[in-house]
C-alpha positions as CSV (number, residue, x, y, z in Angstrom):
1,M,-27.1,-23.3,-5.0
2,E,-26.5,-22.0,-2.1
3,V,-25.7,-18.2,-1.6
4,Q,-23.1,-17.5,1.0
5,V,-23.7,-14.3,2.9
6,V,-20.4,-12.1,4.2
7,S,-20.6,-10.5,7.1
8,E,-21.0,-6.9,7.6
9,E,-17.9,-7.0,9.9
10,R,-16.2,-8.5,7.3
11,L,-17.2,-6.1,4.7
12,E,-16.3,-3.3,6.7
13,E,-12.1,-4.5,6.8
14,W,-12.6,-4.9,3.0
15,A,-13.6,-1.6,2.8
16,E,-11.0,-0.3,5.1
17,F,-8.3,-2.1,3.1
18,L,-9.5,-0.8,0.2
19,K,-9.9,2.8,0.8
20,A,-6.3,3.0,1.9
21,L,-5.4,1.5,-0.8
22,A,-7.9,4.3,-3.2
23,H,-5.4,7.4,-3.9
24,P,-2.9,7.6,-6.8
25,I,0.1,8.1,-4.8
26,R,-0.6,5.1,-2.6
27,L,-1.2,3.1,-5.7
28,K,1.7,4.5,-6.7
29,I,4.0,3.3,-3.9
30,I,2.7,0.0,-3.9
31,S,3.7,-0.3,-8.2
32,V,7.4,0.6,-6.5
33,L,7.3,-1.1,-3.7
34,I,6.5,-4.6,-5.3
35,E,9.7,-4.1,-6.9
36,G,11.5,-4.2,-3.8
37,K,11.9,-2.5,-0.4
38,Q,13.0,1.6,-0.8
39,C,13.7,4.7,1.8
40,V,11.3,7.5,1.6
41,K,13.7,9.9,0.0
42,N,13.9,7.3,-2.5
43,L,10.0,7.2,-3.1
44,S,9.8,10.7,-3.3
45,D,12.1,10.9,-6.3
46,L,11.1,8.7,-8.1
47,L,6.9,9.6,-7.2
48,H,8.5,13.7,-8.0
49,T,6.3,14.8,-4.8
50,S,7.7,15.7,-1.3
51,Q,9.0,13.5,1.5
52,P,6.1,14.7,3.8
53,N,3.8,13.6,1.0
54,V,5.4,10.4,1.1
55,S,5.6,9.9,4.7
56,Q,1.5,10.9,4.8
57,H,0.2,8.6,2.4
58,L,3.0,5.6,3.8
59,S,1.5,6.4,7.4
60,V,-2.2,5.0,6.4
61,L,-0.4,2.0,4.2
62,R,1.5,1.2,7.4
63,N,-1.6,1.4,9.8
64,K,-3.6,-0.6,7.4
65,G,-0.6,-3.0,7.9
66,I,0.0,-2.7,4.1
67,V,2.9,-1.8,3.9
68,G,6.1,-2.5,6.7
69,C,8.8,-0.5,7.3
70,K,12.5,-0.9,8.8
71,R,14.2,2.2,10.8
72,D,18.1,1.8,9.7
73,G,19.6,5.2,11.7
74,S,18.0,7.7,10.5
75,I,16.6,6.1,7.3
76,V,13.8,4.1,7.1
77,C,12.6,1.6,4.4
78,Y,9.4,0.3,3.4
79,Y,8.0,-3.0,2.2
80,I,5.2,-4.6,1.0
81,K,3.8,-6.3,4.4
82,D,0.5,-8.1,3.1
83,E,0.6,-10.0,-0.2
84,R,-2.9,-9.2,-0.9
85,V,-1.9,-6.5,-2.0
86,V,0.7,-7.5,-4.8
87,K,-2.4,-9.9,-6.1
88,I,-4.5,-6.8,-6.7
89,Y,-1.9,-4.7,-7.8
90,N,-1.5,-7.8,-10.8
91,I,-4.8,-8.2,-11.5
92,L,-5.1,-4.3,-12.0
93,S,-2.3,-3.7,-13.7
94,K,-3.1,-6.3,-16.4
95,E,-6.9,-5.0,-16.7
96,V,-5.3,-1.2,-18.0
């Protein structure tokens, strides 16, 4: 059987992607966004945390391309951009 070795570069990409998800609040944000687009205020209310805290976590997710955002005036709404997150979330939610 031939073993396929994954490149160091690819492993680093995976590690960075998973690090972005590796926080309870970011996972909660993902769980809400899987249900549909949400603005920061709604996320803050749903997660019972401050808007600056939610914004900080959204920034991490956005910088990794995991979520995207759309501005409507002063309101910014976020959505799942990388569908791999949905697959990962579905796997984890079945295991728990």
